[in-house]
N, C-alpha and C positions, 0 to 999 in steps of 0.2 A: 349391723352387728356381724354381717357376713365376713368371713375370713379373720375374725378376731378370736384368738385362742387365749387360754389362761394357763399360767405356769406358776410354780413355786420357785422362787429365786434362791440359788445357793451362792452365786457370785455374779458380779457385774463389773464391767471395765470402768475406768475413771470417767469417761465421757457419759456413760449411762448413769453413774452415780450423780455426777454434776447436773445432768438433765433432770433427774428425779428430784433432787433437792430444790432446784430452781422451779420446777413445775409445782411441786407440793406447796412451797412457800408462796408462790404467785397466786395459786388458786385460793389458799386460805387467806391471803392478804385481800384479795378481791371480795371474798365472801364474808370475812370476819374482821376486816381492818378497822371497823368502827368499834370493835370490842377490846382490842389489844393495844397496849402501849407500843410506840414505834420500834423499840429495840427487840420486840418479840419475833422469833422465827418458829414456825410450826415444827421444823425438823432441822437438825444440824448434821453435818457429815459424820461425826463420830456416832451419833445415835442411829442414823440410817445404816451405817456399816455394822453396828451391833445387831440390828433387826435382820439384816441380810445374813449375818453369820449364824444366827439362831434359826434360819430358814423360816422366818415368820412373814416375809414379804411376798405377796402374791401380785402378779402382774397380768394385765390384759395387753396383748401385743398383736400387731398385724405386720407382717414383713419385718422390717427393722425398726418400726415405730412402736413406742410405748404409748398405749391408749389410756392407761390408768393403773392405779395401784390400791392395795388395801393391806393393812397390817392385821394379821390374825395372831392373837396371843392367847395361849392356854392359861387359864386362871387356876385350874386344877383338872383332874382327869375327866370330869363331867361338864365343866363350864369353860367355854372359850369366849373371848370377846373380839370384836373387830373395831378398828379405829383407823384414822387417817385414810378414809375412803376418798380418792381423788380421781376425777376424770380429766384427761388431757383436754384443754379447751378446744383443740382441733377436732376432738371426737365427742364433744358435749352434745347431748340429745340423741346419741346413737345406742343407748342401752348399756353403756360400759359399767355404770354403777350397779345396775341389776345383775349383769353378768358376774361382776366381782363379788357381790354379796352372795349370790348363789354358789359360786365356787368356794368361797370361804366357808359357807355352811356345809357344803359337801366334804371339804377337807377336815373340818372339825368333827363331823360325824364319823369319818373314816378313822379318826384318832380316838374315838370313844365318847365324844361329847354328846350330851343330850340337851344342852341348853346353850344358846348363843346370846351374848349380851353386847350392848353398845351404850355409850354415854353421849348425850347431846348437851352441849354447853349452851345455855339460853340466857340472854340478858333479861334482867328484871326491871330495867328502867325504860325500855322501849320495846315495841313489837318488831321483831327481826324477820323479814319476809323469807329469807333462806331457812331459818329455823322452823317457821311455820310449814314451809314446803317439806322439809325433812321429817318433821313430826307426822305429817299426813302420809308421806310416802312409807315411812317405817311402819306405821299403823296398817296401811293397806297391804303390806307384804308380811303381816303376821306378828309384828313386834308390839308388845304391850308395856306401857310405863308401869314400873313396879315400885319406883322410889324417886325421891327428889332430895338432893343434899346440897349443902354449902360446898362450893368448889374446893375449898381447902380440906374438907373432909374426904373428898375423893382424890385430890392431888394436892398434897401439902405444899403451901407456898405459892400456888398458882395465882391466887387473887392479887398478889403484888404486881403481876404482869398485865392485869386487866385495867382498862380505863373506865369500866362501867361495872355495876353490880351484876353478877351472874349466878345461876344455879346449875347444877349438873343433874340432868334428868336421866335416870337409868331405865333402859328398855331391855326386855328379854323376849326370846322366842324359843319354844320347845322345838327341837329338831326331829 
């Protein structure tokens, strides 16, 4: 994690945007490809540009390399949530995820948040090793499951993109 710094992004060039879209979609395809129909993409260019415009994209960088990203979204003045946590495969296992979650929590606190939330999409028809790992990791860093919902309750229409049954597990942490 040496020499990796965190920033809030306000603009990126075309190459950086293209790299992020490719990296995010590749990582999600590798980790969740067995859950989604083939046409599903985790992020599109218009959506990523919207996130950047709102200054909700946080990056971990070293030199000119993007090590990972996280989307920090305010839900209201006291509640923020993070999503789209991705480590560049070249930096996997180097603590990029922890660095980004810590940065997101600090940024949320600076903005007045007292609670951080995340949603973990979990298949109901089989045990998904990445989801077990994430549940254990989130719990270890202080997040507690507070609810479990049908995916369409949390994100209307999402189930039509899934090729397996899933639930959305909601976790929160007091900041």
